[in-house]
C-alpha positions as CSV (number, residue, x, y, z in Angstrom):
1,X,-64.6,-3.7,-4.8
2,X,-68.2,-4.6,-5.1
3,X,-70.4,-2.0,-6.7
4,X,-73.0,-0.3,-4.5
5,X,-75.8,2.1,-5.4
6,X,-75.8,5.7,-4.1
7,X,-78.5,8.1,-5.1
8,X,-79.4,6.0,-8.1
9,X,-75.8,6.1,-9.4
10,X,-73.2,3.4,-9.4
11,X,-70.0,4.0,-7.4
12,X,-66.9,2.0,-7.3
13,X,-65.5,3.5,-4.1
14,X,-66.8,4.4,-0.7
15,X,-64.2,7.2,-0.8
16,X,-66.3,9.5,-3.0
17,X,-68.8,10.0,-0.2
18,X,-68.1,13.8,0.0
19,X,-68.6,14.1,-3.8
20,X,-72.2,12.9,-3.7
21,X,-75.0,15.4,-4.3
22,X,-76.0,15.7,-0.6
23,X,-72.4,16.6,0.3
24,X,-71.8,19.2,-2.3
25,X,-75.0,21.1,-1.5
26,X,-76.4,22.4,1.7
27,X,-77.9,19.8,3.9
28,X,-81.6,20.2,4.6
29,X,-81.8,21.9,8.0
30,X,-85.5,23.1,8.5
31,X,-87.4,21.1,6.0
32,X,-87.7,17.3,5.3
33,X,-85.7,16.5,2.2
34,X,-87.6,15.1,-0.8
35,X,-85.4,12.0,-1.2
36,X,-83.5,9.4,0.8
37,X,-79.7,9.8,1.3
38,X,-76.8,7.4,1.5
39,X,-76.6,6.4,5.4
40,X,-72.8,6.7,5.5
41,X,-73.0,10.0,4.0
42,X,-75.5,11.4,6.5
43,X,-73.7,9.9,9.4
44,X,-70.4,11.6,8.2
45,X,-72.1,15.0,7.8
46,X,-73.7,14.8,11.2
47,X,-70.4,13.6,12.8
48,X,-68.8,16.6,11.1
49,X,-71.3,19.1,12.7
50,X,-70.7,17.5,16.2
51,X,-66.9,18.4,15.8
52,X,-68.1,22.1,16.6
53,X,-69.4,21.1,19.9
54,X,-67.0,21.3,22.8
55,X,-64.9,18.3,23.9
56,X,-66.9,16.8,26.7
57,X,-63.8,15.6,28.6
58,X,-62.7,19.3,28.9
59,X,-66.1,20.5,30.0
60,X,-65.4,21.4,33.5
61,X,-68.8,23.4,33.7
62,X,-71.1,20.4,33.6
63,X,-72.1,18.1,36.6
64,X,-73.0,15.3,34.1
65,X,-70.9,12.3,33.6
66,X,-68.9,12.3,30.3
67,X,-67.0,9.2,30.7
68,X,-68.3,5.6,29.8
69,X,-66.4,2.3,29.6
70,X,-67.0,-0.2,26.9
71,X,-69.3,-2.3,29.1
72,X,-71.6,0.8,29.4
73,X,-71.9,1.1,25.6
74,X,-72.7,-2.6,25.4
75,X,-75.5,-2.4,28.0
76,X,-76.9,0.8,26.5
77,X,-77.0,-0.8,23.1
78,X,-78.7,-4.0,24.5
79,X,-81.3,-1.9,26.2
80,X,-82.2,0.4,23.3
81,X,-85.5,-1.3,22.6
82,X,-86.5,-1.6,26.2
83,X,-89.3,0.7,27.5
84,X,-88.8,0.6,31.3
85,X,-92.3,1.7,31.9
86,X,-93.7,-1.6,30.7
87,X,-92.9,-3.6,33.7
88,X,-95.1,-6.5,32.4
89,X,-93.0,-7.1,29.2
90,X,-89.6,-6.2,30.7
91,X,-90.0,-7.7,34.4
92,X,-86.3,-8.1,34.9
93,X,-85.6,-4.4,34.0
94,X,-88.3,-3.5,36.5
95,X,-86.6,-5.9,39.2
96,X,-83.2,-4.2,38.6
97,X,-84.7,-0.6,39.0
98,X,-86.3,-2.0,42.3
99,X,-82.8,-3.2,43.4
100,X,-81.3,0.2,42.7
101,X,-84.0,1.9,44.8
102,X,-83.2,-0.4,47.8
103,X,-79.5,-0.1,47.4
104,X,-79.7,3.7,47.6
105,X,-82.1,3.6,50.5
106,X,-79.5,1.5,52.3
107,X,-76.6,3.8,51.3
108,X,-78.8,6.7,52.8
109,X,-79.6,4.9,56.0
110,X,-83.3,4.3,55.7
111,X,-84.6,2.6,58.7
112,X,-86.5,0.3,56.4
113,X,-84.3,0.2,53.4
114,X,-85.7,-3.3,52.2
115,X,-89.3,-2.0,52.4
116,X,-89.4,1.6,51.5
117,X,-90.4,3.1,48.1
118,X,-88.6,5.2,45.4
119,X,-88.2,5.2,41.6
120,X,-86.1,6.2,38.9
121,X,-86.6,9.3,36.8
122,X,-85.1,11.0,33.8
123,X,-82.9,13.1,36.1
124,X,-82.6,14.6,39.4
125,X,-85.0,17.5,38.3
126,X,-88.0,15.1,37.8
127,X,-87.0,13.3,41.1
128,X,-87.0,16.6,43.0
129,X,-90.5,17.5,41.7
130,X,-91.8,14.1,42.7
131,X,-90.4,14.9,46.1
132,X,-92.1,18.2,46.3
133,X,-95.4,16.6,45.1
134,X,-95.3,14.2,48.0
135,X,-94.6,17.0,50.3
136,X,-97.4,19.0,49.0
137,X,-99.9,16.0,49.2
138,X,-98.9,15.1,52.8
139,X,-99.4,18.7,53.9
140,X,-102.7,19.0,52.1
141,X,-104.1,15.6,53.6
142,X,-103.0,16.8,57.1
143,X,-104.7,20.2,56.7
144,X,-107.8,18.5,55.4
145,X,-107.9,16.4,58.3
146,X,-107.6,19.3,60.6
147,X,-110.4,21.2,58.7
148,X,-107.9,24.0,57.6
149,X,-107.4,25.8,54.4
150,X,-105.3,24.2,51.7
151,X,-105.0,27.2,49.4
152,X,-101.6,28.8,50.2
153,X,-98.8,26.1,50.3
154,X,-95.2,27.4,50.5
155,X,-91.8,25.8,50.2
156,X,-88.5,27.0,51.7
157,X,-85.2,26.5,49.8
158,X,-81.9,28.1,49.6
159,X,-80.4,29.6,46.3
160,X,-81.5,26.8,44.1
161,X,-81.3,25.2,40.8
162,X,-84.1,26.2,38.5
163,X,-86.0,22.8,38.9
164,X,-87.5,24.0,42.1
165,X,-88.5,27.4,40.7
166,X,-90.2,25.2,38.1
167,X,-91.9,23.1,40.8
168,X,-93.3,26.1,42.5
169,X,-94.7,27.6,39.4
170,X,-96.0,24.4,37.9
171,X,-97.7,23.1,41.0
172,X,-98.9,26.4,42.5
173,X,-96.6,26.5,45.6
174,X,-95.1,29.8,46.9
175,X,-91.4,29.5,46.8
176,X,-89.6,31.2,49.6
177,X,-86.1,31.2,48.4
178,X,-83.5,32.2,50.8
179,X,-81.3,34.7,48.9
180,X,-77.5,34.8,49.0
181,X,-75.9,37.7,50.8
182,X,-72.3,38.9,50.5
183,X,-71.5,37.3,53.9
184,X,-73.8,34.2,53.6
185,X,-74.2,32.1,50.6
186,X,-76.0,29.1,51.9
187,X,-79.2,28.3,53.7
188,X,-79.0,28.7,57.5
189,X,-81.4,27.6,60.3
190,X,-81.9,31.3,61.2
191,X,-83.0,32.2,57.7
192,X,-85.3,29.1,57.5
193,X,-87.0,30.0,60.7
194,X,-87.9,33.5,59.5
195,X,-89.8,32.0,56.6
196,X,-91.8,29.0,57.9
197,X,-95.5,29.1,59.0
198,X,-98.3,26.5,59.0
199,X,-98.5,26.6,55.3
200,X,-95.0,25.3,54.8
201,X,-95.0,22.0,53.1
202,X,-91.4,21.4,53.5
203,X,-87.8,22.7,53.7
204,X,-85.2,21.7,50.9
205,X,-81.5,22.0,51.7
206,X,-79.2,21.5,48.8
207,X,-76.5,19.0,49.3
208,X,-74.1,20.2,46.7
209,X,-75.1,23.8,45.9
210,X,-74.7,24.6,42.0
211,X,-73.1,28.0,42.5
212,X,-70.3,27.0,45.0
213,X,-70.3,23.2,45.2
214,X,-70.8,23.4,49.0
215,X,-73.2,21.4,51.2
216,X,-75.9,23.2,53.1
217,X,-76.1,22.0,56.7
218,X,-79.0,19.6,56.8
219,X,-78.6,18.6,60.4
220,X,-78.6,22.1,61.8
221,X,-81.8,22.9,59.8
222,X,-83.3,19.6,61.1
223,X,-82.2,20.6,64.8
224,X,-83.8,23.8,64.4
225,X,-87.1,22.5,63.1
226,X,-87.1,20.0,65.9
227,X,-86.9,22.7,68.3
228,X,-89.5,24.7,66.5
229,X,-91.9,21.8,66.6
230,X,-91.6,21.5,70.4
231,X,-92.4,25.2,70.8
232,X,-95.2,25.4,68.1
233,X,-96.4,21.8,67.4
234,X,-95.9,22.4,63.6
235,X,-94.1,19.3,62.1
236,X,-92.3,20.5,58.9
237,X,-90.6,17.8,56.9
238,X,-87.2,18.0,55.0
239,X,-86.5,16.9,51.3
240,X,-82.9,16.8,50.7
241,X,-81.8,17.8,47.2
242,X,-78.7,15.7,46.8
243,X,-78.5,15.7,43.1
244,X,-74.7,15.7,43.3
245,X,-73.8,15.1,47.0
246,X,-75.9,11.9,47.3
247,X,-73.3,10.0,45.5
248,X,-70.3,11.9,47.2
249,X,-70.9,12.3,51.0
250,X,-71.6,8.5,51.7
251,X,-68.2,7.7,50.4
252,X,-66.0,10.7,51.2
253,X,-67.6,12.5,54.1
254,X,-69.4,9.6,56.1
255,X,-69.4,11.7,59.3
256,X,-71.6,14.3,57.7
257,X,-75.3,13.7,59.1
258,X,-77.6,14.6,56.3
259,X,-79.8,11.7,55.2
260,X,-82.3,9.4,56.6
261,X,-80.3,9.2,59.9
262,X,-82.4,12.4,60.6
263,X,-85.9,11.3,61.1
264,X,-87.2,14.6,59.6
265,X,-85.7,13.8,56.4
266,X,-88.6,12.2,54.5
267,X,-87.2,12.1,51.0
268,X,-84.1,12.4,48.9
269,X,-83.4,12.9,45.3
270,X,-80.1,12.4,43.3
271,X,-78.8,12.3,40.0
272,X,-77.5,9.0,38.6
273,X,-76.0,10.6,35.6
274,X,-73.8,12.9,37.8
275,X,-71.6,11.4,40.4
276,X,-73.6,8.2,40.1
277,X,-71.5,7.5,37.0
278,X,-74.2,6.6,34.6
279,X,-75.1,8.1,31.2
280,X,-77.6,10.8,30.8
281,X,-80.3,10.6,31.9
282,X,-81.3,8.8,35.1
283,X,-82.2,10.1,38.5
284,X,-83.7,8.7,41.7
285,X,-86.0,9.8,44.5
286,X,-86.3,7.7,47.6
287,X,-88.6,8.0,50.6
288,X,-87.6,7.3,54.1
289,X,-90.4,4.9,54.7
290,X,-93.3,3.4,52.6
291,X,-95.8,5.7,54.4
292,X,-93.9,8.9,53.5
293,X,-95.2,8.7,49.9
294,X,-99.0,9.3,49.7
295,X,-100.8,6.5,48.0
296,X,-103.0,9.0,46.2
297,X,-100.0,9.8,43.9
298,X,-99.3,6.3,42.8
299,X,-101.4,5.3,39.6
300,X,-102.3,1.7,38.9
301,X,-102.1,1.4,35.0
302,X,-103.3,-1.3,32.9
303,X,-100.6,-1.2,30.1
304,X,-99.8,-3.8,27.5
305,X,-101.4,-6.7,29.3
306,X,-100.3,-6.0,32.8
307,X,-101.5,-3.9,35.9
308,X,-98.6,-1.8,37.2
309,X,-98.1,1.0,39.8
310,X,-96.4,4.1,38.5
311,X,-95.3,7.3,40.0
312,X,-93.7,9.7,37.4
313,X,-94.1,12.8,35.5
314,X,-92.7,10.9,32.3
315,X,-94.1,7.6,31.0
316,X,-92.2,5.9,28.2
317,X,-88.4,5.8,28.9
318,X,-85.4,3.7,27.9
319,X,-84.2,1.2,30.4
320,X,-80.5,1.4,29.5
321,X,-79.6,4.2,32.0
322,X,-81.2,2.2,34.9
323,X,-79.2,-1.1,33.7
324,X,-76.0,1.0,33.7
325,X,-76.8,2.5,37.1
326,X,-77.0,-1.0,38.6
327,X,-74.0,-2.2,36.7
328,X,-71.9,0.6,38.3
329,X,-73.3,0.0,41.8
330,X,-72.3,-3.8,41.5
331,X,-69.1,-3.3,39.5
332,X,-67.6,-0.5,41.7
333,X,-69.1,-1.5,45.1
334,X,-68.5,0.9,48.1
335,X,-64.7,0.9,47.9
336,X,-64.8,1.4,44.0
337,X,-67.0,4.5,44.4
338,X,-64.9,5.7,47.2
339,X,-61.7,5.6,45.2
340,X,-63.3,7.2,42.1
341,X,-64.7,10.1,44.1
342,X,-61.6,10.5,46.2
343,X,-59.4,10.9,43.0
344,X,-61.9,13.4,41.7
345,X,-61.9,15.3,45.0
346,X,-57.9,15.2,45.1
347,X,-57.8,16.7,41.6
348,X,-60.2,19.6,42.6
349,X,-58.0,20.3,45.7
350,X,-55.0,20.4,43.5
351,X,-56.6,23.0,41.1
352,X,-57.7,25.1,44.0
353,X,-54.2,25.1,45.6
354,X,-52.7,25.9,42.1
355,X,-55.1,28.8,41.4
356,X,-54.5,30.4,44.9
357,X,-50.7,30.4,44.1
358,X,-51.3,32.6,41.1
359,X,-52.1,35.5,43.7
360,X,-55.1,37.0,41.6
361,X,-57.9,35.1,43.1
362,X,-59.7,34.5,46.3
363,X,-60.9,30.9,46.8
364,X,-64.6,30.6,47.4
365,X,-64.4,26.9,47.7
366,X,-61.1,25.0,48.3
367,X,-62.4,21.5,47.1
368,X,-61.8,19.8,50.4
369,X,-65.2,19.5,52.1
370,X,-67.9,18.8,49.6
371,X,-68.1,18.3,45.9
372,X,-65.1,17.5,43.7
373,X,-64.1,20.9,42.2
374,X,-63.1,24.4,43.1
375,X,-64.5,28.0,42.9
376,X,-62.8,31.3,43.0
377,X,-63.3,34.9,42.4
378,X,-61.0,37.6,41.3
379,X,-59.5,39.7,44.5
380,X,-61.3,42.9,45.0
381,X,-59.8,46.3,43.9
382,X,-57.5,44.7,41.3
383,X,-57.3,45.4,37.6
384,X,-55.5,42.5,36.0
385,X,-56.4,43.4,32.4
386,X,-59.4,40.9,32.2
387,X,-62.4,39.8,34.0
388,X,-63.6,36.3,34.7
389,X,-65.7,36.1,31.5
390,X,-62.7,37.1,29.4
391,X,-60.7,34.4,31.1
392,X,-63.3,31.8,30.3
393,X,-63.4,32.8,26.7
394,X,-59.7,32.7,26.4
395,X,-59.6,29.2,28.0
396,X,-62.1,28.0,25.4
397,X,-59.6,28.6,22.6
398,X,-57.7,25.5,24.2
399,X,-60.9,23.5,24.5
400,X,-61.7,24.3,28.1
401,X,-65.1,25.0,29.2
402,X,-65.0,26.6,32.6
403,X,-68.1,28.3,34.1
404,X,-68.1,32.0,34.9
405,X,-71.2,33.6,36.4
406,X,-72.6,36.2,38.7
407,X,-74.3,34.9,42.0
408,X,-78.1,35.2,42.3
409,X,-80.1,38.0,43.7
410,X,-78.6,40.0,46.6
411,X,-75.0,38.8,45.7
412,X,-74.9,39.7,42.0
413,X,-71.8,41.9,42.5
414,X,-69.9,38.6,43.0
415,X,-68.6,37.0,39.9
416,X,-67.5,33.3,40.3
417,X,-65.4,30.9,38.2
418,X,-65.8,27.2,38.9
419,X,-64.5,23.9,37.8
420,X,-66.2,20.7,38.6
421,X,-64.2,17.4,38.4
422,X,-65.8,14.1,37.3
423,X,-64.7,10.5,36.7
424,X,-62.5,10.3,33.6
425,X,-60.3,13.4,34.6
426,X,-56.5,12.9,35.4
427,X,-54.0,14.7,37.4
428,X,-52.1,15.4,34.1
429,X,-55.3,17.0,32.6
430,X,-55.4,19.1,35.8
431,X,-51.9,20.3,35.3
432,X,-52.6,21.0,31.6
433,X,-55.7,23.1,32.5
434,X,-53.5,25.1,35.1
435,X,-50.9,25.7,32.5
436,X,-53.4,26.9,30.0
437,X,-55.0,29.2,32.8
438,X,-51.5,30.8,33.5
439,X,-50.9,31.2,29.8
440,X,-54.3,32.9,29.4
441,X,-53.5,35.3,32.3
442,X,-50.1,36.1,30.6
443,X,-51.8,36.9,27.3
444,X,-54.0,39.5,28.9
445,X,-51.0,40.9,30.9
446,X,-49.6,41.7,27.4
447,X,-53.0,42.4,25.7
448,X,-55.5,43.7,28.4
449,X,-59.1,44.0,27.2
450,X,-60.9,47.2,27.0
451,X,-63.0,46.8,30.0
452,X,-60.5,45.3,32.6
453,X,-62.5,46.0,35.8
454,X,-63.6,43.4,38.2
455,X,-67.5,43.9,37.4
456,X,-70.3,41.6,36.8
457,X,-70.4,41.5,33.0
458,X,-73.0,39.6,30.9
459,X,-70.7,39.0,28.0
460,X,-68.3,36.0,27.5
461,X,-68.8,32.4,28.2
462,X,-70.9,31.9,31.3
463,X,-72.9,29.0,32.8
């Protein structure tokens, strides 16, 4: 074997990598090391640390895609050095981003899908904030034309993912969040109408609620706002947060009216790296028509030799995720997405049915009508020897990451356990998960934990 130099010492074998100085001492963690290290050694040491992370395929808590085919790896590698913000140097990447925008606009029934506007983002949270900014600007421009105050904008949402709380705080908008109640866990038209006024910039139904996986009824809210406008003259737009549902409903629940078929829906955000099947991180925001995005929010930037319009909170971003999004759209087509999402939905239904058979749980979501997955709670007034946090901890011993959490304000006494099914999961894995769940319950039957009440506890693994 040819000699190679490692840390100024000659070595006759690559197999002594763990005998080198960097491996027999503590790796530098919080201070830049004085000298260089062998690349293979550093790679091995970092891969060893990554072994302590959970197995992504068994992570049933995350919404994010964890499966990637070899073609995805090839495209990501080829785009590693492409800065997608520089549309002058990488015009074809810009063209492919533009194609994705119009494909999604068409999928969501934009009346002018070939002419409307949208953009990629680092994820659905950034996309949601851009949609929120457009609502605020449209409201402010309208108020200015009417000669009215623009000082107290508010936004109405259901119990939401934290990105909308960030939007409200960062951009000085009052968030009127509809809390969950024991008998109502989703936004309803009645709750929306209680909170709207002339300062409401928009209403945001969540199409795939983080806590329960269910869809909020966008059409019912839209119909209520139509009636409200006839009575008061106030025209309040809707932005749909379809971070997850935007890539599910068009394929599995086409009869649900939630998108641009409703004229009041002015913008939609989604996450490409969730059920869009793309790697972290890419999101999308699409406006119904070109006129729905205020031109004041678009910057024309002279950058690296070209003049380009941009509307984003981030600037430099890699182009690989956009390329893979287009790859997935073209490679799968409508029928391919439908098959993939239906398989995931079926696995969620199977898990829900098996969990119900155990007899200890009440199903909160049976997996049939919205996102692929299932959610359940312990039956009231039972003491099985564990709570849901204990059960999540026990399941993690077999590698399963299953979310357990209390619901938000006004429903905090309800503790939920939830699994989310994504592409790359099989029926065999679903059965293995159910078998391990039953084994964990049997363990607690023989070894009950100290506090075996069905209470909201902060301990244990939760999401």
